[in-house]
Structures are given as structure tokens and as C-alpha cells.
C-alpha positions in Angstrom: -17.5 -34.3 -2.8 -19.5 -33.8 -6.0 -21.4 -31.0 -7.6 -20.3 -28.1 -5.4 -22.7 -25.2 -6.0 -21.5 -21.6 -5.5 -24.0 -19.2 -4.1 -24.0 -16.2 -6.5 -20.4 -15.0 -7.1 -19.1 -15.4 -3.6 -17.4 -18.6 -2.9 -17.8 -20.3 0.5 -14.8 -21.2 2.6 -14.1 -24.9 2.5 -12.0 -25.6 5.6 -12.1 -29.4 5.1 -8.7 -31.1 5.0 -10.2 -33.9 2.9 -13.5 -34.6 1.2 -16.0 -37.4 1.4 -16.8 -39.9 -1.3 -20.0 -41.8 -1.6 -18.6 -44.9 -3.3 -15.3 -46.6 -4.1 -16.0 -46.0 -7.8 -16.3 -42.2 -7.2 -13.0 -42.2 -5.3 -11.4 -44.3 -8.1 -12.5 -41.8 -10.6 -11.2 -38.8 -8.6 -7.8 -40.4 -8.1 -7.6 -41.3 -11.8 -8.4 -37.7 -12.8 -6.0 -36.3 -10.2 -3.1 -38.1 -12.0 -3.5 -35.4 -14.7 -3.6 -32.6 -12.2 -6.7 -30.8 -13.4 -7.0 -27.2 -12.2 -10.5 -28.0 -10.9 -12.4 -31.2 -10.5 -15.9 -31.9 -9.3 -14.3 -34.5 -7.1 -11.8 -32.9 -4.6 -9.6 -35.3 -2.6 -7.4 -33.5 -0.1 -6.7 -29.8 0.5 -3.0 -30.1 0.1 -3.7 -31.1 -3.6 -6.5 -28.6 -4.3 -9.4 -26.9 -2.4 -12.6 -25.5 -3.9 -12.1 -22.1 -2.3 -8.5 -21.8 -3.6 -9.5 -23.0 -7.0 -12.1 -20.3 -7.4 -9.7 -17.6 -6.6 -7.1 -19.1 -9.0 -9.7 -18.7 -11.7 -10.1 -15.0 -10.9 -6.3 -14.5 -11.0 -6.0 -16.3 -14.3 -8.7 -14.1 -15.7 -6.9 -11.0 -14.4 -3.6 -12.2 -15.8 -5.1 -13.4 -19.1 -3.6 -16.8 -18.5 -4.9 -20.3 -18.9 -4.1 -21.2 -15.3 -3.0 -19.8 -12.0 -1.5 -21.6 -9.0 -1.8 -20.1 -5.6 1.0 -20.5 -3.0 1.4 -19.6 0.7 3.7 -16.6 -0.1 5.5 -14.8 -2.8 8.7 -16.7 -2.0 6.8 -19.9 -2.3 5.7 -18.8 -5.8 9.4 -18.1 -6.7 10.4 -21.5 -5.4 7.6 -23.2 -7.4 8.3 -21.3 -10.6 12.0 -22.1 -10.6 11.9 -25.6 -9.2 9.7 -27.1 -11.9 12.4 -26.3 -14.5 15.1 -28.0 -12.5 15.9 -31.6 -13.7 18.9 -33.6 -12.6 21.7 -33.5 -15.2 19.7 -31.3 -17.5 19.2 -28.0 -15.6 22.0 -26.2 -17.3 22.8 -22.5 -16.5 20.2 -20.1 -15.3 20.6 -16.3 -16.0 19.2 -13.9 -13.5 19.0 -10.1 -14.0 21.0 -8.5 -11.2 18.3 -6.1 -9.8 16.0 -8.3 -7.9 14.2 -8.3 -4.5 16.7 -9.1 -1.7 14.8 -12.3 -0.7 15.0 -13.5 -4.3 18.8 -12.9 -4.4 19.3 -14.7 -1.1 17.2 -17.6 -2.4 19.3 -17.8 -5.5 22.6 -17.8 -3.5 21.6 -20.1 -0.6 19.1 -22.5 -2.1 19.7 -22.7 -5.9 23.5 -22.4 -5.8 24.6 -23.7 -2.3 22.0 -26.4 -1.8 21.0 -27.5 -5.3 24.2 -26.8 -7.2 22.6 -24.9 -10.0 25.0 -22.9 -12.2 23.9 -19.2 -12.1 25.1 -16.2 -14.1 24.0 -12.6 -13.7 23.1 -9.9 -16.2 24.1 -6.7 -14.5 22.9 -3.1 -14.9 25.0 -0.3 -16.2 26.0 1.2 -12.8 26.6 4.6 -14.2 23.0 5.1 -15.2 21.0 2.3 -13.5 19.6 0.6 -16.5 20.1 -2.7 -18.3 21.9 -2.5 -21.6 19.6 -4.7 -23.6 21.7 -4.2 -26.7 24.4 -6.3 -25.0 22.0 -9.1 -23.9 22.1 -11.0 -27.1 25.8 -11.5 -26.7 25.4 -12.6 -23.1 22.7 -15.1 -24.1 24.9 -16.5 -26.9 27.9 -16.8 -24.5 26.2 -18.1 -21.4 23.6 -20.2 -23.3 21.2 -20.3 -20.4 18.3 -22.7 -20.2 16.3 -20.1 -18.2 16.2 -16.4 -17.6 14.5 -14.6 -14.7 13.9 -10.8 -14.3 11.6 -8.3 -12.6 9.6 -6.1 -14.9 10.3 -3.2 -12.5 13.1 -3.8 -10.1 13.0 -3.6 -6.3 13.9 -1.0 -5.0 15.6 1.0 -7.7 12.5 0.9 -10.0 14.5 0.0 -13.1 12.1 -0.9 -15.9 13.3 -3.7 -18.2 12.6 -3.7 -21.9 10.4 -6.7 -21.3 9.0 -7.4 -24.7 12.4 -7.2 -26.3 14.0 -9.4 -23.7 11.4 -12.1 -24.0 11.7 -12.0 -27.8 15.5 -12.4 -27.7 15.2 -15.3 -25.3 12.5 -17.1 -27.2 14.5 -16.8 -30.4 17.1 -18.9 -28.6 14.6 -21.4 -27.0 15.2 -20.1 -23.5 12.5 -20.4 -20.8 11.4 -17.0 -19.4 10.1 -16.3 -15.9 9.0 -12.8 -15.0 8.3 -11.4 -11.5 5.6 -8.8 -12.2 4.8 -7.9 -8.6 5.5 -4.2 -9.0 3.8 -3.7 -12.4 0.8 -6.1 -11.9 -1.3 -7.1 -14.9 -2.6 -3.6 -15.0 0.6 -2.3 -16.5 2.0 -5.3 -18.4 1.2 -8.9 -19.1 4.4 -10.8 -19.8 2.6 -14.0 -21.0 1.1 -12.0 -23.9 4.7 -11.2 -24.9 5.7 -14.8 -24.9 7.0 -15.4 -21.3 6.5 -19.0 -20.0 5.7 -18.1 -16.5 4.7 -14.9 -14.6 4.6 -14.7 -10.8 3.5 -12.2 -8.2 3.7 -11.8 -4.5 0.0 -11.5 -4.1 0.6 -10.2 -0.6 1.3 -6.9 -2.2 -1.0 -5.1 -4.7 -3.2 -8.0 -5.7 -4.4 -8.4 -2.1 -3.6 -4.7 -1.2 -4.7 -4.7 2.4 -1.7 -5.8 4.3 -3.5 -8.7 6.0 -2.5 -11.9 4.3 0.5 -13.5 2.6 0.2 -15.3 -0.7 1.9 -15.9 -4.0 0.7 -16.9 -7.5 2.3 -18.5 -10.5 0.5 -18.1 -13.9 1.0 -19.5 -17.3 -0.6 -21.1 -20.4 1.3 -24.3 -21.0 -0.6 -27.3 -19.6 2.6 -29.3 -19.0 4.1 -26.5 -16.9 0.8 -26.3 -15.0 0.9 -30.1 -14.4 4.5 -29.9 -13.1 3.7 -26.9 -10.9 0.7 -28.7 -9.3 2.8 -31.8 -8.7 5.6 -29.7 -7.1 3.1 -27.7 -5.0 1.3 -30.9 -3.9 4.4 -32.5 -2.4 6.2 -29.4 -1.2 3.0 -28.5 0.6 2.9 -24.8 -0.6 -0.8 -24.4 -1.3 -2.5 -21.3 0.1 -5.1 -22.1 2.7 -8.8 -21.7 2.0 -9.4 -18.8 4.4 -6.7 -16.7 2.9 -7.7 -17.7 -0.6 -11.3 -16.6 0.1 -10.2 -13.2 1.4 -7.8 -12.7 -1.5 -10.7 -13.5 -3.9 -12.9 -10.8 -2.3 -10.0 -8.3 -2.4 -9.3 -8.9 -6.1 -12.7 -7.3 -6.9 -11.3 -3.9 -6.0 -7.8 -4.4 -7.4 -8.3 -2.3 -10.5 -9.8 0.6 -8.6 -7.1 0.4 -5.8 -4.1 0.1 -8.1 -5.3 2.9 -10.4 -5.6 5.3 -7.5 -2.2 4.2 -6.2 -0.5 4.9 -9.6 -2.2 8.3 -9.9 -1.2 9.3 -6.3 2.4 8.0 -6.8 2.8 10.1 -10.0 1.6 13.2 -8.3 3.8 12.6 -5.3 6.9 11.9 -7.3 6.6 15.3 -9.0 6.2 16.9 -5.5 9.4 15.1 -4.3 11.2 16.1 -7.5 10.4 19.8 -7.0 11.7 19.9 -3.4 15.3 21.0 -2.6 15.5 18.6 0.4 15.5 15.7 -2.2 18.7 14.7 -3.9 17.2 12.2 -6.3 13.8 10.8 -7.2 13.5 7.4 -8.9 10.1 7.0 -10.5 9.5 5.6 -14.0 6.8 8.1 -14.8 9.2 11.1 -14.5 11.0 12.1 -17.7 14.2 12.4 -15.6 14.1 8.6 -14.8 16.7 6.8 -16.9 14.2 4.0 -17.9 11.2 6.4 -18.5 11.3 5.6 -22.2 11.3 1.8 -21.5 8.4 2.3 -19.1 6.4 4.4 -21.6 6.8 1.8 -24.3 6.1 -1.1 -22.1 3.1 0.2 -20.1 1.4 2.1 -23.0 -0.2 4.8 -20.9 -1.6 2.4 -18.2 0.4 4.1 -15.4 3.9 3.9 -13.9 3.4 2.0 -10.7 2.8 2.9 -7.1 6.4 2.8 -5.9 8.7 5.8 -5.4 12.4 5.8 -4.5 13.8 9.0 -3.0 17.3 9.9 -1.8 17.2 12.8 0.7 19.9 15.4 1.2 21.4 14.8 4.6 21.6 11.0 4.6 20.4 8.9 7.5 19.8 11.9 9.8 17.4 13.4 7.1 15.6 10.1 6.9 15.1 9.9 10.6 13.8 13.5 10.7 11.5 12.9 7.7 9.9 9.9 9.3 9.4 11.8 12.6 7.8 14.7 10.9 5.7 12.7 8.5 4.6 10.0 10.9 0.9 11.2 10.8 0.7 10.2 7.1 3.6 7.7 6.4 4.5 4.7 8.5 7.7 2.6 8.4 6.5 -0.8 7.4 8.8 -3.4 5.7 6.3 -4.4 2.9 4.5 -2.7 0.1 1.1 -2.5 -1.5 -0.8 -1.6 1.6 -3.8 0.8 1.6 -1.8 3.5 3.4 1.4 5.0 2.2 4.4 3.3 3.9 8.1 3.4 3.5 11.4 1.7 4.5 15.0 2.7 4.7 16.9 0.8 2.0 20.4 0.7 3.5 19.2 -0.7 6.8 17.1 -3.4 5.1 19.5 -4.5 2.3 22.9 -3.3 3.5 25.4 -0.7 2.5 27.2 -3.0 0.1 24.2 -3.2 -2.2 22.8 0.3 -1.6 25.4 2.7 -0.3 22.9 5.5 -0.1 22.2 6.5 3.5 19.4 8.9 2.5 17.5 6.4 0.3 13.8 5.6 1.2 11.4 3.4 -0.7 7.8 4.5 -0.6 4.7 2.4 -1.4 2.0 4.9 -2.1 -1.5 4.1 -0.8 -5.1 4.7 -1.8 -6.8 5.0 1.5 -5.8 8.5 2.6 -6.9 11.7 0.8 -4.1 12.7 -1.5 -4.1 16.3 -0.3 -3.6 15.1 3.3 -0.7 12.8 2.2 1.0 15.5 0.2 0.7 18.2 2.9 2.2 15.9 5.5 5.1 14.9 3.2 5.9 18.5 2.2 5.8 19.5 5.9 8.4 16.8 6.7 10.6 17.8 3.7 10.4 21.5 4.8 11.7 20.5 8.2 14.7 18.8 6.6 15.4 21.8 4.5 15.3 24.1 7.5 17.0 22.0 10.1 19.5 19.8 8.2 
């Protein structure tokens, strides 16, 4: 298939599993080029390798991230697997250091896949439990003691919303020649771009804010190093993790409104966090934009006025019973949905999702603030629910 022409800025959907060649010479050229794993080629071969619809959306994502390349995967977990697997090499992998506050699926992947199945040696850099932050001052000593080949952290943790001192962490790692991978799902490129700070790879669950409509699953891995890209395309090709053309097409259209959507979500979350903070039915509000948040200073320095994210963590007085009552009374404006980044405001109960051992807070809810509903309607519904707890609990 040669000389694909895109009508305007909208990319057609190429559902073909493979592509036709006119001559043996054309096929020979395509396979020769494919050995170098170009991001895009005028001669596509097979949709497990690359697809025109997917490639065009990857270009949009790379432009958004400010990266040289982007690789789409079928889910956020597939992006995590790809990003980590390309740095695994028999006999040379060494120790990998993971920050402790990560998405539950990531932690399970580390324990069951990396450690149990692949035998990778893993160490953890833990938060200071007393105030829910990372003591970055102590990180240098940990790096020198553990001597990891790779570190992995979330710029804003899920679900406690701990903001890491990203620029400083990356600088400390690169001074020691350590590979850095950052999961930037909660912050998005709107708040921070880890590659500009020197990270080797940044990844997102594109299911969340990048897509933003709750109607597809996707992941993306971004970087600048061509050798990392080549290794990533090779792994994706044989692991079969490429995002399909239909979802790639839809993601490409959704990216056009990303900045508008995420800006509105950050603004709504900031206003709503202050409403929660002022209500006596609430024990604790975790939101990096509030001065009371222990990592507010880190967030202010890292995000430089771009916003503080669209996620809020609240701990209600009254524990589980208060959470049940809140959801009942707020059901007109907030739904229980185990994801985030949707157009509407949604929540989940942390203890029942991730367990009491990790989050022994029966009153803790994680909210993903939306953009679709009028803010005044959202706030009124939430205040009504909080008032009910205050009166009845």
C-alpha cells in the first residue's frame, strides 16, 4: 500500500489486517525498511506491526507529549508491560526500584509478573507514612545503596494524590546513569512533561484523561531515544499489543478536545476540593491544589500554575456507613464507576477496591471530577449529600 492520502485532518479507518503490494520489489523494500521499525512508512505490511490509523494518532500523541515518538497499546497495563519489558535483558536486568505509591494493577503486575514469573529483583522506595510524602532527601542514599538499573514512579500517585518531586528525582537518577520511567496518567502533559526533565520513557493509560469519554481502553508509551522506540516496536509487534484502528481513530478525534476537557476538569476539581474541605462531614481532603495538602509545595513547583489535576480523595466522618449514605444522596450527580477521567464526575470506595491492608480508611472515596455537568449542579448535589451525613450520621 503506497502513497496513502489523508482527507483533510481526519484520518480514515484502515481495518485491513494486511496491505497489498503491487510488485515483489515493493514488498522487498517494505520488509527491508521494517527491519528498522520506522514509526511510519509509505509501505505498511501487517496491522500487528503498524496501521495507518494508529500511526496518525501516535503522531498526535507525540506532539501533545513533546516527544519524538509515541507507541499506542491496547490498554494502560499493556503500556506498562511494554515500557518495562524493553529494559529487561537476561543476565543484565539488575535491580529495579519502584516508588511504593502506585496504581494497584501496577503493584500486582510487579509482584506477579516481574518478580514471580520473570525473576526480576525489585526494591521499593516508600513514603513517609506519618505525612504521606516521599522523602526525596533520602533518595540519593537509596540509589547509592540499591544501585538500580531502572526506577519507576507516578508523578501523582493513585489514589492518595502524592505529588513526587519529579524534576529532582529524574536529575538524581540520571546523575547515576539510571533509566527513568514515569507514569503520568493523573497529571497528563498539561501539568508536566517528564521527558523534558530527562526521563527516558513516559506512559499513560490513554483510557483516562487523554480519551476522556469512558468508551475505549488504550495506553501509550512516549520517548525520544530511537533505540528505545525500536525496542518498543519490536516488543509490541511480537507481544501483539497494538491498539486496533477503530479505537485509534476514535482516540485521535477525542484528543482534539483534550486541553479544553482537562482544563475544565482541573478547575472544577479545585473548586470542589475547597467545598469538601469546608464541610464538617469531611475528615480529610487530599488534593494537591489545597495548601493543606502535604505535597502542595511539590505540586506548585512541578506544575507551575497549569492546574492541580482532576482527582480528589476525601475521607468522610462516619466511615463506610457515611460513604453508603453519600453515594445514595449524591446519585443524581455522582456515579460509582471503577475508572477515572470520564466526562461525568465518578467515584469509588478505596478500601473495597484495594483492601484494608493498603488503605485502612473505611470512609475514603476517590473522585474523578468531570467536565460534562454544570459545576453548580455538581456542587449542589454533593453538598446536599454531605449535609445528609452531617445530620444523620
